C-alpha positions in Angstrom: -20.5 71.8 59.9 -17.5 69.6 59.6 -14.2 70.3 58.1 -11.5 67.4 58.4 -7.8 68.2 57.8 -6.0 64.7 57.6 -2.5 64.1 57.2 -2.1 60.3 56.8 -4.1 57.8 55.1 -5.8 56.0 58.0 -6.7 59.5 58.8 -8.5 60.1 55.6 -10.4 56.5 56.3 -11.9 57.6 59.9 -12.6 61.0 58.6 -14.8 59.8 56.0 -16.9 57.8 58.6 -18.2 60.8 60.0 -19.3 62.1 57.0 -17.3 65.5 56.9 -18.5 68.1 54.6 -15.3 69.2 53.7 -11.9 67.8 53.6 -8.3 69.5 53.7 -5.8 67.1 52.3 -2.2 67.3 52.8 -0.2 66.2 49.3 2.8 65.5 51.4 1.4 62.7 53.5 3.6 59.3 54.7 2.9 56.3 53.2 0.1 56.8 50.2 0.7 60.2 48.9 -2.3 62.8 49.0 -3.0 62.5 45.5 -3.4 59.0 45.5 -5.6 59.3 48.5 -7.7 62.0 46.4 -7.8 59.4 43.8 -9.1 56.6 46.1 -11.6 59.3 47.5 -13.3 60.2 44.6 -14.0 56.3 43.4 -16.6 56.5 46.5 -16.9 59.8 47.7 -18.1 63.6 46.2 -17.0 65.4 49.4 -15.2 68.4 48.4 -11.4 68.6 48.7 -9.2 71.0 49.4 -5.2 70.3 48.6 -2.5 71.6 50.7 0.8 71.5 49.2 4.1 73.1 49.4 4.1 72.2 45.2 3.5 75.4 43.6 4.1 74.4 40.1 1.3 74.5 37.3 1.2 71.0 36.5 0.8 70.2 39.9 -1.8 72.5 40.6 -3.5 70.9 37.0 -2.6 67.3 38.5 -4.7 67.6 41.4 -7.6 69.4 40.0 -7.6 67.0 37.2 -8.0 63.7 39.5 -11.3 65.9 41.4 -10.0 68.2 44.3 -12.4 71.4 44.5 -9.5 73.9 45.3 -5.6 73.7 46.0 -3.7 76.1 48.8 0.0 76.4 47.9 2.3 76.8 51.2 2.9 78.9 52.8 -0.2 80.4 53.2 -2.5 82.1 56.0 -4.8 80.9 58.4 -7.5 83.7 56.7 -6.9 82.3 53.3 -7.8 78.6 54.4 -10.8 79.9 55.9 -11.6 81.8 53.1 -11.3 78.9 50.2 -13.5 76.9 53.2 -16.3 79.1 53.1 -16.3 79.5 49.5 -16.0 75.4 48.4 -18.7 75.2 51.0 -20.8 77.6 50.0 -20.5 76.5 46.4 -21.3 73.1 47.0 -24.1 73.5 48.8 -25.8 76.4 46.5 -28.9 75.5 45.2 -29.7 77.9 42.6 -33.5 79.2 42.0 -35.6 76.4 40.6 -35.4 76.2 37.1 -34.6 73.4 34.0 -32.4 74.9 31.3 -33.7 73.1 28.1 -31.7 72.9 25.1 -31.2 70.3 22.2 -30.6 67.0 23.9 -29.6 68.8 26.7 -31.1 69.6 30.2 -29.8 71.5 33.1 -31.9 71.2 36.1 -30.9 74.0 38.7 -33.3 72.7 41.1 -32.2 69.3 41.2 -28.5 69.9 40.5 -29.2 67.2 37.5 -27.5 67.1 34.3 -29.1 65.1 31.4 -27.5 64.6 28.1 -29.6 62.9 25.6 -32.2 61.3 28.2 -29.0 60.3 29.9 -28.1 61.2 33.9 -24.7 62.4 33.6 -22.7 62.8 37.5 -21.0 65.8 37.6 -19.1 67.4 40.8 -20.6 70.4 42.6 -18.0 73.0 41.0 -18.6 71.5 37.6 -22.2 71.7 37.9 -21.8 75.1 39.1 -19.9 76.1 36.1 -22.4 74.7 33.3 -25.5 75.8 34.9 -23.8 79.8 34.7 -22.9 79.5 31.5 -25.9 78.0 29.8 -27.5 80.6 32.2 -26.4 83.1 29.8 -26.4 81.6 26.1 -24.0 83.2 23.8 -22.5 85.3 26.2 -18.8 85.4 26.2 -16.9 85.1 29.8 -13.3 85.8 30.6 -11.7 82.9 32.8 -11.3 85.9 35.5 -15.1 86.9 35.2 -15.8 82.9 35.5 -13.7 82.8 38.7 -15.1 85.6 40.5 -18.8 84.5 39.4 -18.4 80.5 40.2 -15.8 80.2 42.5 -16.3 83.3 44.4 -12.4 84.4 43.8 -10.1 86.2 42.1 -7.5 85.5 39.9 -4.6 87.1 42.5 -5.8 84.3 44.9 -6.6 81.2 42.7 -5.0 80.1 39.4 -6.9 80.8 36.0 -5.7 77.3 35.0 -8.7 76.1 37.2 -10.8 77.2 34.8 -9.2 75.4 31.9 -9.0 71.8 33.8 -12.8 72.4 34.9 -13.9 73.2 31.1 -12.0 70.0 30.1 -13.6 67.9 32.4 -17.0 69.0 31.8 -16.8 68.4 28.3 -15.6 65.2 28.5 -19.2 64.3 30.5 -21.4 66.2 28.3 -20.1 66.2 24.8 -20.2 63.7 22.3 -16.6 65.4 21.2 -14.7 66.7 23.5 -12.2 68.1 20.9 -15.1 69.7 19.3 -17.8 70.7 21.7 -21.2 71.6 20.7 -22.0 73.3 23.9 -19.1 75.0 25.6 -17.0 76.6 23.0 -13.9 78.7 23.2 -13.4 82.4 22.6 -9.4 82.4 21.5 -8.1 85.1 23.6 -10.7 85.8 25.6 -13.2 83.0 27.4 -15.8 80.6 27.1 -19.1 80.9 25.4 -22.1 78.3 25.9 -23.7 77.4 22.5 -27.6 76.8 22.8 
């Protein structure tokens, strides 16, 4: 397992040459900011990224997640917390659920190949987006709260992770698989509770 911690732009480029399993990226880097580095990284790589930041505002976390971070850790933090986050992200990025194809009208979720097809077209999802879709699609019509999703898909608890993480990932997922993300066909919101997959 290779984990790279990077603190400047040059270190990111060097780290990626070694094909790490995960990158820990500090937002407050000299030169190019961490969020800009993340944006560039996501143009060419799906390597899992954990952001480190002293910025604790919800808006900052949402921006990081929207840009493609897999997790966001606010300073100050303990080494044990970061180690736990690393294990969780790596476990999710490598998980290969029991082989099966979940087939719906125009949507196929192939959990063995970790591929999703919408109308016959392959849709590229990040590892956590795929895990979220596979989890919801695996239990059609069952309503899950954001806390339940956080525990089952992120292997985390609300006391350690912001519930807005779920909101951000659902939004990104809808933009990739829904014909109209504002009026979703597959992943629906159950107001005041959470989300449900409609077969």
